[in-house]
C-alpha positions as CSV (number, residue, x, y, z in Angstrom):
1,M,308.7,77.8,165.1
2,K,307.5,78.9,168.6
3,I,311.6,79.2,169.8
4,N,312.2,81.4,167.1
5,G,308.9,83.7,168.0
6,V,309.8,84.4,171.3
7,K,313.9,84.9,170.3
8,T,312.5,87.3,167.3
9,S,310.1,89.2,170.0
10,F,312.7,89.4,172.7
11,L,315.5,91.2,170.1
12,L,312.7,93.6,168.8
13,S,312.1,94.4,172.6
14,L,315.6,94.9,173.1
15,F,316.2,97.1,170.0
16,F,312.8,99.4,171.1
17,F,314.5,100.3,174.7
18,L,317.8,100.8,172.7
19,C,316.4,103.4,171.0
20,L,314.7,104.8,173.7
21,H,317.7,104.9,175.7
22,I,319.5,106.6,172.9
23,S,316.8,109.7,172.7
24,K,316.5,110.3,176.2
25,A,320.7,110.4,176.2
26,Q,320.6,112.7,173.4
27,E,318.1,115.3,175.2
28,A,319.0,119.0,174.0
29,S,320.3,120.9,176.6
30,L,320.9,124.9,176.4
31,N,323.9,126.5,174.8
32,G,326.4,127.7,177.2
33,Q,327.4,130.5,175.3
34,V,324.2,132.1,174.4
35,T,321.2,132.2,176.8
36,T,317.7,132.1,175.9
37,T,314.5,132.3,177.3
38,I,311.1,131.7,175.3
39,S,307.5,132.5,176.6
40,V,304.5,132.0,174.7
41,L,300.9,133.5,173.6
42,E,297.9,131.3,172.1
43,D,296.1,133.5,169.4
44,K,293.2,130.9,168.8
45,G,291.2,133.3,166.7
46,K,294.3,134.5,164.8
47,T,293.9,138.2,164.9
48,F,296.3,139.4,167.3
49,S,299.2,141.6,165.7
50,A,302.4,142.0,166.7
51,A,302.1,145.9,168.1
52,Q,299.1,144.8,170.2
53,L,301.5,142.4,171.9
54,K,303.4,144.9,173.3
55,D,301.7,144.8,176.8
56,S,300.5,141.6,176.6
57,V,301.4,138.5,179.3
58,F,303.2,135.7,177.6
59,H,303.5,132.4,179.5
60,T,307.7,131.1,179.8
61,L,308.0,128.1,178.7
62,N,311.1,125.3,180.5
63,T,312.0,123.9,177.2
64,S,313.6,125.6,173.9
65,T,311.5,122.6,172.2
66,P,307.9,123.4,172.7
67,N,305.2,121.0,171.0
68,F,301.8,121.9,171.0
69,G,300.5,119.2,168.3
70,L,298.1,119.5,165.9
71,T,296.5,122.5,166.4
72,T,294.3,125.5,164.7
73,S,296.1,128.2,166.2
74,A,298.4,130.8,165.9
75,F,301.2,131.2,168.5
76,W,303.3,133.8,169.0
77,F,307.0,133.3,171.2
78,K,309.2,136.1,172.7
79,V,312.2,134.8,172.5
80,N,314.8,136.6,175.0
81,I,318.8,136.0,173.5
82,T,321.8,137.1,175.7
83,N,324.6,136.7,173.9
84,H,328.1,135.7,175.6
85,Y,330.1,134.9,172.4
86,E,332.7,137.5,171.3
87,D,331.4,136.7,167.8
88,D,327.9,138.7,167.1
89,D,326.5,137.0,164.0
90,L,324.0,135.1,165.5
91,M,321.3,133.0,163.9
92,L,318.0,131.8,165.4
93,K,316.7,128.5,163.9
94,I,313.3,126.5,164.2
95,H,314.4,123.2,163.5
96,N,310.9,122.0,161.6
97,G,310.7,121.8,157.5
98,Q,306.9,121.6,157.5
99,I,305.9,125.2,159.6
100,T,303.2,126.8,157.2
101,S,304.4,130.1,158.3
102,V,307.1,132.2,160.0
103,A,307.0,135.9,160.7
104,F,310.0,137.3,162.4
105,Y,310.0,140.5,164.1
106,P,313.6,141.9,165.1
107,P,314.2,143.8,168.0
108,G,312.1,146.8,168.4
109,N,310.1,146.5,165.1
110,F,306.5,145.4,165.3
111,T,305.7,146.3,161.8
112,T,308.1,144.8,159.0
113,P,308.2,140.8,160.0
114,V,310.8,138.5,157.8
115,L,308.1,136.2,156.2
116,T,309.1,132.5,155.9
117,G,308.2,128.9,156.0
118,D,306.0,127.4,153.2
119,S,303.7,130.0,152.4
120,V,306.3,131.7,151.0
121,V,308.7,130.6,147.8
122,Y,312.2,130.1,148.0
123,S,313.1,133.1,145.7
124,K,311.6,135.5,148.3
125,K,312.9,133.9,151.3
126,T,316.2,136.2,153.0
127,L,318.2,132.7,153.5
128,Y,317.7,129.8,150.8
129,S,317.1,127.0,154.1
130,Q,314.8,124.6,154.4
131,Y,314.2,125.3,157.9
132,P,312.8,129.1,159.3
133,T,315.9,130.8,160.0
134,L,316.7,134.4,161.2
135,Q,319.9,136.2,161.0
136,I,320.6,138.4,164.2
137,K,323.3,141.2,165.2
138,L,324.2,141.3,168.5
139,P,327.4,142.2,170.3
140,K,328.8,140.3,173.3
141,D,326.8,140.5,176.5
142,S,324.2,142.1,174.9
143,S,320.6,141.3,175.6
144,A,317.4,141.1,172.7
145,T,314.1,139.7,172.7
146,I,312.7,138.6,168.9
147,L,308.9,138.0,168.4
148,L,308.0,135.6,166.3
149,R,304.2,134.3,164.9
150,A,304.2,130.7,163.7
151,E,301.1,128.9,162.1
152,T,301.0,125.7,160.6
153,Y,298.6,122.7,159.1
154,N,301.2,120.1,160.8
155,V,302.0,119.5,164.0
156,M,303.1,122.5,165.9
157,D,306.5,121.5,166.7
158,L,309.1,124.3,167.5
159,P,312.3,123.4,168.6
160,I,313.9,126.6,168.6
161,S,318.0,127.0,169.1
162,V,320.0,130.2,168.5
163,N,323.9,129.7,167.9
164,R,326.5,131.7,166.0
165,E,326.2,131.5,162.7
166,V,328.6,129.8,161.3
167,L,327.8,127.1,163.9
168,T,324.3,127.4,162.8
169,L,325.0,126.9,159.4
170,D,327.3,123.9,160.0
171,S,324.2,122.4,161.6
172,L,322.1,122.7,158.3
173,S,325.1,121.2,156.4
174,K,325.5,118.1,158.4
175,D,321.6,117.8,158.2
176,Q,321.6,118.1,154.3
177,L,324.5,115.6,154.6
178,F,322.6,113.3,157.1
179,F,319.3,113.4,154.5
180,G,321.5,113.2,151.3
181,I,323.0,109.6,152.5
182,Y,319.5,108.4,153.7
183,F,317.9,109.6,150.3
184,G,321.1,108.2,148.5
185,I,320.0,104.9,150.0
186,I,316.2,105.1,149.1
187,F,317.7,106.2,145.7
188,V,319.9,103.3,145.2
189,M,317.1,100.7,146.6
190,F,314.6,102.4,143.9
191,F,316.8,101.7,140.9
192,Y,318.2,98.6,142.4
193,N,314.9,97.3,142.7
194,I,313.5,98.6,139.5
195,F,316.4,96.5,137.5
196,I,315.1,93.3,139.7
197,Y,311.5,94.1,138.5
198,F,312.4,93.8,134.7
199,T,314.4,91.0,135.5
200,V,312.2,88.5,137.2
201,K,309.0,90.2,136.6
202,D,307.8,89.8,140.0
203,K,305.2,92.1,140.6
204,N,306.0,92.3,144.8
205,Y,309.0,94.4,143.2
206,I,307.0,97.1,141.5
207,Y,304.6,97.8,144.6
208,Y,308.0,97.9,146.6
209,V,309.3,100.2,144.2
210,F,306.6,102.5,144.3
211,Y,306.3,102.4,148.2
212,I,309.9,103.2,148.3
213,L,309.5,106.2,145.9
214,A,306.4,107.6,148.3
215,V,308.4,106.8,151.8
216,G,311.3,108.8,150.4
217,L,309.4,112.0,148.9
218,L,307.4,111.9,152.1
219,Q,310.5,112.1,154.1
220,A,311.8,115.0,151.8
221,C,308.6,116.7,152.4
222,L,308.8,116.4,156.2
223,K,312.1,117.5,156.2
224,G,311.5,120.7,154.4
225,Y,313.7,119.3,151.3
226,A,311.1,118.5,148.8
227,S,309.7,122.3,148.9
228,K,313.3,123.4,148.8
229,Y,314.5,121.3,145.9
230,I,311.5,120.0,144.1
231,W,308.9,122.6,143.9
232,P,310.6,125.7,145.3
233,E,308.2,127.9,143.5
234,S,304.6,126.0,144.5
235,I,302.9,126.9,147.6
236,W,300.3,124.4,147.0
237,M,302.7,121.8,146.4
238,A,304.5,122.4,149.5
239,V,300.9,122.6,152.0
240,N,299.4,119.4,150.0
241,M,301.9,117.0,149.2
242,P,302.9,116.0,152.6
243,N,299.5,114.5,153.3
244,I,299.2,113.3,149.9
245,W,302.6,111.2,150.6
246,I,301.4,110.1,153.8
247,A,298.7,108.4,152.2
248,L,300.3,107.0,149.1
249,S,303.2,105.6,151.1
250,G,300.2,103.6,153.8
251,L,298.8,102.4,150.4
252,F,301.3,101.4,148.6
253,S,302.8,99.7,151.7
254,I,299.6,97.8,152.0
255,A,299.7,96.3,148.4
256,F,303.1,95.3,149.1
257,V,301.9,93.7,151.9
258,F,299.0,92.1,150.4
259,N,301.2,90.5,147.6
260,F,304.7,89.8,149.6
261,L,303.0,88.2,152.4
262,N,299.8,87.0,151.1
263,A,297.9,88.3,153.5
264,K,294.5,87.1,151.9
265,K,295.3,83.8,152.3
266,Y,297.0,83.5,155.5
267,T,295.4,86.5,157.6
268,P,291.8,87.1,155.8
269,I,290.8,89.4,158.8
270,I,294.0,91.4,158.7
271,Y,293.3,91.6,155.2
272,K,289.9,93.0,155.3
273,V,290.9,95.1,157.8
274,L,293.6,96.7,155.6
275,W,291.4,97.3,152.8
276,V,288.9,99.2,155.2
277,L,292.2,101.6,156.1
278,N,293.1,101.9,152.3
279,I,289.6,103.6,152.0
280,I,290.5,105.7,154.7
281,Y,293.9,106.8,153.5
282,L,291.9,107.9,150.0
283,I,289.4,109.7,152.3
284,G,292.2,111.4,154.0
285,I,293.4,112.8,150.4
286,C,290.2,114.1,149.5
287,V,289.9,115.9,153.1
288,S,293.2,117.2,152.6
289,L,292.5,118.6,149.1
290,S,288.9,120.1,150.0
291,G,291.0,122.4,152.5
292,N,291.0,120.7,155.9
293,Y,294.5,120.3,156.4
294,I,294.1,119.5,160.5
295,T,291.9,116.9,159.8
296,A,293.4,115.6,157.5
297,Q,296.1,115.4,159.4
298,K,294.9,113.5,162.5
299,M,293.2,111.1,160.1
300,L,296.3,110.2,158.1
301,Q,298.2,110.4,161.4
302,G,295.7,107.7,163.2
303,T,295.5,105.4,160.1
304,A,299.0,105.6,159.7
305,G,299.7,104.5,163.3
306,V,296.8,101.5,162.7
307,V,298.4,100.6,159.6
308,A,301.9,100.3,161.0
309,I,300.5,97.6,164.2
310,T,297.8,96.3,161.6
311,I,300.9,95.0,159.2
312,M,303.4,94.3,162.4
313,T,300.7,91.8,163.5
314,A,300.0,90.3,160.0
315,G,303.7,90.1,159.6
316,I,304.1,88.2,163.0
317,T,301.0,85.8,162.9
318,I,302.1,84.9,159.1
319,Y,305.6,83.7,160.0
320,R,304.2,81.7,163.0
321,K,302.0,80.0,160.2
322,G,305.3,79.0,158.8
323,Y,305.7,81.2,155.9
324,R,309.4,82.2,155.9
325,P,309.5,85.6,153.8
326,A,307.2,87.2,156.7
327,L,310.7,86.8,159.1
328,F,312.4,89.0,157.4
329,F,309.6,91.3,156.5
330,T,308.8,91.5,160.4
331,I,312.3,92.5,161.7
332,S,312.4,95.1,158.7
333,W,309.2,96.7,159.7
334,S,310.0,96.7,163.0
335,F,312.6,99.0,162.8
336,F,310.3,101.2,160.5
337,L,307.7,101.1,163.2
338,T,310.0,101.8,166.4
339,G,311.0,105.0,164.2
340,V,307.6,106.0,163.7
341,I,306.9,105.4,167.4
342,I,309.7,107.4,168.5
343,Y,308.7,110.5,166.2
344,I,304.9,110.0,167.2
345,L,306.0,110.2,171.0
346,K,308.6,113.0,170.4
347,D,305.5,114.8,168.7
348,A,303.3,114.6,171.8
349,G,306.2,115.9,174.2
350,V,307.1,112.3,175.8
351,L,310.3,112.1,174.0
352,P,312.4,115.2,174.3
353,Y,313.4,116.7,171.2
354,N,317.0,115.9,169.4
355,N,319.0,114.9,166.7
356,F,317.5,111.2,167.3
357,T,314.3,111.7,168.1
358,S,313.5,113.9,164.9
359,N,315.3,111.7,162.8
360,A,314.0,108.5,164.2
361,I,311.6,107.9,161.0
362,L,314.6,108.3,158.5
363,I,317.0,105.8,160.3
364,G,313.5,103.3,160.8
365,S,312.7,103.8,157.1
366,S,316.2,103.5,155.5
367,L,316.8,100.5,157.8
368,E,313.3,98.9,156.7
369,V,313.6,99.6,152.8
370,A,317.5,98.0,153.3
371,L,315.9,94.8,155.0
372,L,313.1,94.8,153.0
373,S,315.2,94.3,149.6
374,F,316.9,91.5,151.6
375,A,313.4,90.1,152.3
376,L,312.4,90.0,148.8
377,A,315.8,88.4,147.8
378,D,315.1,86.0,150.1
379,K,312.0,85.4,148.6
380,I,313.7,84.8,145.3
381,N,316.1,81.9,147.0
382,T,312.9,80.5,148.6
383,Y,311.1,80.5,144.8
384,R,314.6,78.8,143.6
385,K,314.7,76.4,146.4
386,E,310.6,75.8,146.0
387,K,311.7,75.3,142.0
388,E,314.6,72.9,142.6
389,D,312.5,71.0,145.0
390,A,309.3,70.8,142.6
391,Q,312.1,69.8,139.7
392,L,312.9,66.9,141.9
393,R,309.6,65.9,142.9
394,V,308.7,66.2,138.7
395,V,312.6,64.0,138.5
396,D,310.9,61.3,140.8
397,A,307.5,61.5,139.4
398,L,308.7,61.2,135.9
399,K,311.0,57.8,136.8
400,E,307.7,56.4,138.9
401,N,305.8,57.2,135.9
402,E,308.1,55.4,133.6
403,K,308.0,52.4,135.7
404,I,304.4,52.6,135.5
405,I,303.7,53.1,131.7
406,T,306.0,49.8,131.2
407,E,304.3,47.9,132.8
408,Q,301.0,49.3,131.5
409,N,302.1,49.1,128.0
410,V,301.7,45.7,128.0
411,I,298.2,45.7,129.4
412,L,297.6,48.6,126.8
413,E,298.7,46.7,123.5
414,K,296.1,43.8,124.8
415,R,293.3,46.3,125.4
416,V,294.2,48.4,122.2
417,E,293.9,44.7,120.1
418,E,290.7,44.4,121.8
419,R,289.4,47.8,121.4
420,T,290.7,47.7,117.6
421,H,288.2,45.0,117.3
422,E,285.4,46.3,119.0
423,L,285.8,49.6,116.9
424,N,285.7,47.6,113.5
425,L,282.6,46.3,114.7
426,S,281.8,49.5,115.5
427,N,282.4,51.0,112.4
428,L,280.9,48.3,110.3
429,E,277.4,49.0,112.5
430,L,278.1,52.7,112.0
431,N,278.4,52.2,108.3
432,K,275.3,50.5,108.0
433,A,273.8,53.2,110.2
434,M,274.7,55.9,108.2
435,T,273.4,54.0,104.8
436,E,270.1,53.2,106.2
437,L,270.0,56.9,107.5
438,K,270.7,58.3,104.3
439,D,268.2,56.0,102.6
440,A,265.7,57.4,105.3
441,E,266.6,61.0,104.6
442,A,266.5,60.4,100.8
443,Q,263.1,58.7,101.4
444,L,262.0,61.7,103.6
445,V,262.9,64.1,100.9
446,E,261.0,61.9,98.1
447,S,258.2,61.7,100.5
448,E,257.7,65.9,100.6
449,K,258.5,65.6,96.8
450,M,255.4,63.4,96.4
451,A,253.5,65.3,99.0
452,S,254.3,68.3,96.5
453,L,253.6,66.5,93.7
454,G,250.2,65.5,95.1
455,Q,249.8,69.3,95.7
456,L,251.0,70.0,92.2
457,T,248.5,67.1,90.4
458,A,245.9,68.4,92.0
459,G,246.6,72.0,90.7
460,I,247.3,71.1,87.1
461,A,243.9,68.7,87.1
462,H,242.0,71.9,88.2
463,E,243.7,74.1,86.2
464,I,243.6,71.8,82.7
465,N,240.3,71.4,83.4
466,N,239.0,74.7,83.1
467,P,240.1,75.2,79.5
468,I,239.5,71.6,78.8
469,N,235.6,71.9,79.8
470,F,235.5,75.2,77.9
471,V,236.6,72.7,74.7
472,T,234.3,70.3,75.5
473,S,230.9,72.2,75.5
474,N,232.2,73.9,72.6
475,V,231.8,70.6,70.5
476,K,228.5,69.7,70.8
477,P,227.3,72.7,69.1
478,L,229.7,73.0,66.8
479,N,228.8,69.8,66.0
480,R,225.7,70.2,65.4
481,D,226.4,73.4,63.3
482,V,228.5,71.8,61.1
483,R,225.8,68.8,60.6
484,M,223.3,71.9,59.6
485,L,226.1,73.1,57.2
486,L,226.2,69.7,55.8
487,E,222.6,69.0,55.1
488,T,222.6,72.8,53.7
489,V,225.0,71.0,51.1
490,E,222.7,68.4,50.1
491,I,219.9,70.4,50.0
492,F,221.9,72.9,47.7
493,E,222.7,69.8,45.5
494,K,219.4,68.7,45.0
495,L,217.9,72.0,44.1
496,A,221.1,72.7,41.5
497,L,219.5,69.2,39.8
498,D,216.1,70.3,40.4
499,G,214.5,71.5,36.7
500,S,213.1,74.5,38.5
501,S,213.9,78.2,37.2
502,N,216.9,79.7,38.7
503,E,214.3,82.5,40.4
504,E,212.6,79.4,42.0
505,K,215.9,77.9,43.2
506,L,217.3,81.0,44.8
507,K,213.8,81.7,46.2
508,Q,213.8,78.5,47.9
509,I,217.6,78.8,49.0
510,E,216.4,81.9,50.6
511,E,214.0,80.7,52.7
512,Y,215.9,77.7,54.0
513,K,218.6,80.0,54.6
514,S,216.2,82.1,56.5
515,D,214.9,78.7,58.6
516,I,218.3,77.8,59.8
517,D,219.7,81.5,60.8
518,Y,222.3,81.3,58.2
519,D,224.1,84.2,59.3
520,Y,224.3,83.7,62.8
521,L,225.1,80.1,62.3
522,K,228.5,81.0,60.7
523,I,228.8,83.6,63.8
524,E,228.0,81.2,66.3
525,I,231.1,78.7,64.6
526,D,233.4,81.7,64.6
527,Q,232.9,81.8,68.2
528,L,232.8,78.1,68.9
529,L,236.2,77.8,67.5
530,S,237.8,80.9,68.8
531,G,236.6,79.2,72.4
532,I,238.2,75.7,71.0
533,G,241.4,77.6,70.4
534,E,241.5,79.8,73.4
535,G,241.0,76.3,75.9
536,A,243.9,74.8,73.8
537,S,246.4,77.5,73.7
538,R,245.6,77.8,77.6
539,T,245.7,74.0,78.1
540,A,249.3,74.2,76.0
541,E,251.0,77.1,78.6
542,I,250.0,74.8,81.3
543,V,251.9,72.1,79.9
544,K,255.2,74.6,78.9
545,G,254.9,75.9,82.5
546,L,254.8,72.6,83.9
547,R,257.6,71.3,81.7
548,I,259.7,74.3,82.6
549,F,258.9,74.0,86.3
550,S,259.5,70.3,86.4
551,R,263.3,70.1,84.1
552,L,264.3,66.7,84.3
553,D,267.5,67.6,83.4
554,E,267.7,69.5,87.6
555,D,270.8,67.6,88.5
556,D,272.7,69.5,86.4
557,I,273.9,73.2,86.7
558,K,272.7,75.1,84.3
559,K,271.9,78.9,83.1
560,A,268.4,79.7,83.4
561,D,266.0,82.6,83.9
562,I,264.4,82.9,87.2
563,N,261.9,84.9,85.8
564,E,260.5,82.5,84.1
565,G,261.0,79.7,86.8
566,L,258.6,82.1,89.2
567,E,256.2,82.7,86.5
568,S,255.9,78.8,85.8
569,T,255.7,78.1,89.4
570,L,252.8,80.9,89.6
571,I,250.9,79.1,86.8
572,I,251.4,75.8,88.9
573,A,250.5,77.1,92.0
574,N,247.4,79.3,90.5
575,N,244.8,76.6,91.9
576,L,246.1,77.9,95.5
577,L,245.3,81.4,94.6
578,N,241.7,81.0,94.0
579,N,241.6,84.2,92.2
580,I,240.9,85.9,95.9
581,I,244.5,86.3,96.7
582,K,246.3,89.4,94.3
583,V,249.9,88.7,93.2
584,D,251.9,91.5,92.9
585,K,255.0,90.3,90.6
586,Q,257.7,93.2,90.1
587,Y,260.2,91.5,87.9
588,G,263.3,93.5,87.7
589,N,265.9,93.1,84.3
590,I,267.8,90.1,85.3
591,P,270.6,88.0,84.1
592,L,270.3,84.2,83.2
593,I,272.4,82.7,86.6
594,E,274.2,79.2,86.8
595,C,271.8,77.3,89.1
596,Y,269.7,74.1,89.5
597,P,266.1,75.1,87.8
598,G,264.1,72.3,88.6
599,K,265.3,72.8,92.7
600,L,265.0,76.0,93.1
601,N,261.5,76.0,91.3
602,Q,260.4,73.4,94.0
603,V,262.0,76.0,96.7
604,F,259.5,78.7,95.3
605,L,256.6,76.3,95.0
606,N,257.6,75.7,98.6
607,M,257.5,79.4,100.1
608,I,254.3,80.4,97.6
609,S,252.4,77.6,99.2
610,N,253.5,78.9,102.6
611,A,252.7,82.2,102.1
612,V,249.1,81.3,100.7
613,Y,248.6,79.2,103.6
614,A,249.4,82.6,105.8
615,I,247.6,84.3,104.1
616,K,244.6,82.2,104.4
617,K,244.9,81.7,107.8
618,K,244.5,85.2,108.4
619,F,241.6,86.1,105.5
620,E,239.9,83.0,105.2
621,D,237.7,83.1,101.8
622,K,237.7,87.0,102.0
623,E,239.8,89.3,99.8
624,G,242.4,91.4,101.2
625,G,245.6,88.7,100.6
626,V,248.6,90.1,98.5
627,L,251.3,88.2,97.3
628,T,254.6,90.2,96.6
629,I,257.1,88.5,94.3
630,K,260.5,90.7,93.4
631,T,263.4,89.9,91.6
632,S,266.4,92.2,91.5
633,I,270.1,92.3,91.5
634,D,273.4,93.5,93.0
635,E,277.2,93.4,92.1
636,T,277.1,89.9,93.5
637,Y,274.0,88.3,94.2
638,L,270.7,88.1,92.7
639,S,267.9,88.9,95.1
640,I,264.2,86.8,95.1
641,S,261.6,88.3,97.9
642,I,258.4,86.3,98.7
643,A,256.6,88.3,100.5
644,D,252.6,88.2,102.2
645,N,250.8,90.3,104.4
646,G,249.4,86.7,106.4
647,I,249.4,86.0,110.2
648,G,253.6,86.5,110.5
649,M,255.9,84.5,112.7
650,S,257.0,84.5,116.2
651,E,260.4,85.0,117.4
652,S,260.6,81.5,118.4
653,T,259.0,80.3,115.1
654,K,261.6,82.0,113.1
655,K,264.7,80.7,115.3
656,K,263.0,77.0,113.9
657,M,261.8,77.6,110.6
658,F,264.3,75.2,108.6
659,E,264.5,72.5,111.2
660,P,263.5,69.5,109.8
661,F,259.9,68.4,110.7
662,F,258.9,71.4,112.1
663,T,255.9,72.8,111.3
664,T,253.0,75.4,112.4
665,K,250.8,73.7,110.3
666,D,247.8,71.3,111.6
667,V,248.4,67.6,111.3
668,G,247.8,66.1,108.0
669,E,248.2,69.8,106.4
670,G,252.5,69.4,106.0
671,T,255.3,67.3,106.5
672,G,257.6,70.2,108.0
673,L,260.3,69.1,105.4
674,G,259.9,72.0,102.7
675,L,261.9,74.5,104.1
676,S,264.6,72.5,105.7
677,I,264.6,70.9,101.9
678,A,264.4,74.7,100.4
679,Y,267.2,75.4,103.0
680,N,269.8,72.9,101.8
681,T,268.7,73.7,98.3
682,V,269.8,77.6,98.9
683,L,272.9,76.3,100.8
684,K,273.8,73.8,97.6
685,H,273.6,77.5,95.4
686,N,276.2,79.0,98.2
687,G,273.5,81.5,98.9
688,Q,271.4,82.2,101.9
689,I,267.8,82.8,103.1
690,I,266.9,86.0,104.9
691,I,263.4,86.0,107.3
692,N,261.8,89.0,107.5
693,S,258.5,88.6,109.6
694,E,256.2,90.3,112.4
695,L,253.5,88.5,114.1
696,G,250.2,89.7,112.9
697,E,251.7,91.6,109.8
698,G,253.3,89.2,107.3
699,T,256.5,87.7,106.4
700,E,259.1,87.9,103.6
701,F,261.4,85.3,102.6
702,I,264.6,86.9,100.8
703,I,266.7,84.2,98.6
704,K,270.1,85.9,97.8
705,L,271.8,83.8,94.9
706,P,275.1,84.0,93.7
707,L,275.2,85.0,90.0
708,V,278.2,82.7,88.9
709,Q,279.1,79.6,90.8
710,M,282.5,78.8,92.1
C-alpha cells in the first residue's frame, strides 16, 4: 500500500512539472509583423477622462500580457502599433472573457470610445466576440496609438495582441473550437452520468452530475461564452454568475467528496473542515450578491484553493487507509488541481500567459470529469465485487447453517416434546387461574352490587318509613273516632227504643252530638283517611320505582324509557339528597332505546351517588348543591348528562377514574369498582362516557348510547 502511494505521488509530481515545462515553452512572443509597445496608467479613483490623459505620464510595460490581480482601480493603456503587413486590416484583442468594462479610443479620438465588455449587452457590441476586440485600419509601415480604459470585478489580466484581422478571427475560431470540444466532453459526461444515475440509483452520480454542470458553466463564464450564448442581454447575469458558479462548483465538489469517499467515516477532521468551507462559500455568494465583487472574488478564490488542497489531502489519506475508489479520485483530482495551480500562477504573474496557461483549468477539468466517471464506474465494480463476495459468504453461511440445522433438529424435536408437555401443564394451570380470576371478578362485581344494595336498602327503608309512619300515626286516632261513631250508633239505637217523645229524643241526640263534637269528628275522620291514603300512595310509588329500578329481566336487551329509569333511580336515591341538594331535571322528548335497563339504572345510581358525594364534600350540610340531569338525542346517539357543582376532579384523577379499585373516597366509603362497572356496562351498550370536570367547579358525566344496538 505504501509503495503504491509513493508511485502515485511520483507520477503526480512528474505530471505537474511537465505542465510547468509546457507552460514556459509556450511563452507568448511579440509578433514580428506588427510591432507593439504598451504603457499603463493606474486610475485608482476612476476619475480620469481620455482628454485629461494627453499629457499624463504612462509607464512602459515589458510584456504584452499585463496582470494586476484583483484590484478596484481602473487602468488606462496606450498601445503603440506599427504595421509591417501589406494588409491594412488589423485587429486588437484582449484575451479575457471576464473584463467588466473596456473603452477603446481610436487614434486621435478622445471623446467617442468603442464600448465593450460584460457591462455592454451583445446587441450593442460592434463585434460579436467573447473577447474585447477593436478593428483598426492602418497602412503598411504606419504607426498609431490606441488608448483604452479597462475595469473589471475579476482578475485584471489583459493579454493584449494586435494582428491581421483574418489571423485574429482565425484565433477566435480556434478558441471556440477548443472550448466546443471541452464543452462536448462536459455535455457527454453530464448526460452519461444522468443515465447511469437513473439506472443504478446511486446518489454519488447525482452529486457528480451537479458538479459537472457547475464546472462546465463556470468555465463558460470564465471564457466569456456564457455571456455570449446563454445570457447575452443580461448585464446582471454576466457580472454575478461567475462568482456564483465558483461557489456552486465548490459546494457540489464537497458534496461529492462526502458521499464518494465517505469522508465522515475515514477523515472526520477533514469532513468538519469541508463543512466550514461550505459555509464560507455560501457567505461568498451573499457578499457577491450584495455588490462587493472584489471581496467576494478574494474569498472565493482563497476558499477554492483551500478546498482543492483539502480534497486532495482527503483522497490521498483515504486511499492510504485502503479505500480503493480513492485512487481514481486522487488521480483525477490531481489533474484538476494542477490546472487550477497553473491558472492561479498565471494570474499571479509567476507563469507567462499563453494558450496552455490560459486553458489550464479547461484541460484539467476535462481530464478530471472523464477520470471521475471511470472512478464511479470502478466503484460500481467494487460494489459488484463486494456483492459477489457477500453472496459467496451467504452461500457458505447457508451451508454451515444447513449442517447446524440438521444437527439441531434432533435436539429441537426432543426439546419440543418436553416443551409441549410443559405447555400443556401450563395451559391447565392457566385455565384454572382464568377460571379463578373470572370467579374473583364475578365476586367483586357482586360485592359492588351488594354494597349498592346495602345503600339501596338503607335508602328504601328511609323512604318507606316516612309514609308508613304517617299511616301508623293516623290509625290510632282513626280507631278512636270509629269507636266513638260506633258508641253513637248504640246510643241512637237505645234512644230509638226509649218511650220518650220525639222532641225529647231529638234534644238528647243534639246534646250527645254536642258532647262528642260530632261535626269535627267527621272532618277529622276524613283527614285521617286522606293521610292514610297519601301514605299508601307514596309507598306504592316507591315500590313501583324499586320495581322499575331493579328490572329482574336485566340480562335481556329490550326497549326501555331512559327518562323513566332516571326517575326511578332518583326515587331510590332520594334519601341521599336530604332535601338539601336541589335536583334540576331537564328530560328531553326521547324515544325508547334498546338496552339492558337494570344495568343502566345501576350506572345512573353510581354516578348520582358520586355526584352527591362530591356536592356534600364541598357544601357539607349547607344549601347550594345542585344535581342536574339532562337527556337529549341526535341522529345517532341518546345522551344522558349527570352534572354536579361539587369539588370537581384533577387531570390525574380523570385519567384513573375508570380503573378498578381506584377511589378518592375515604376508607370504608367506597370500593373503587362503581365507575369501572359503569364504564364496562356502557361499553357493553356500544356507547361511551365523556368526562368534563374542573377542580373546585364540578363534574359532568355524559353517557352516549346508540339508539339501536347492532
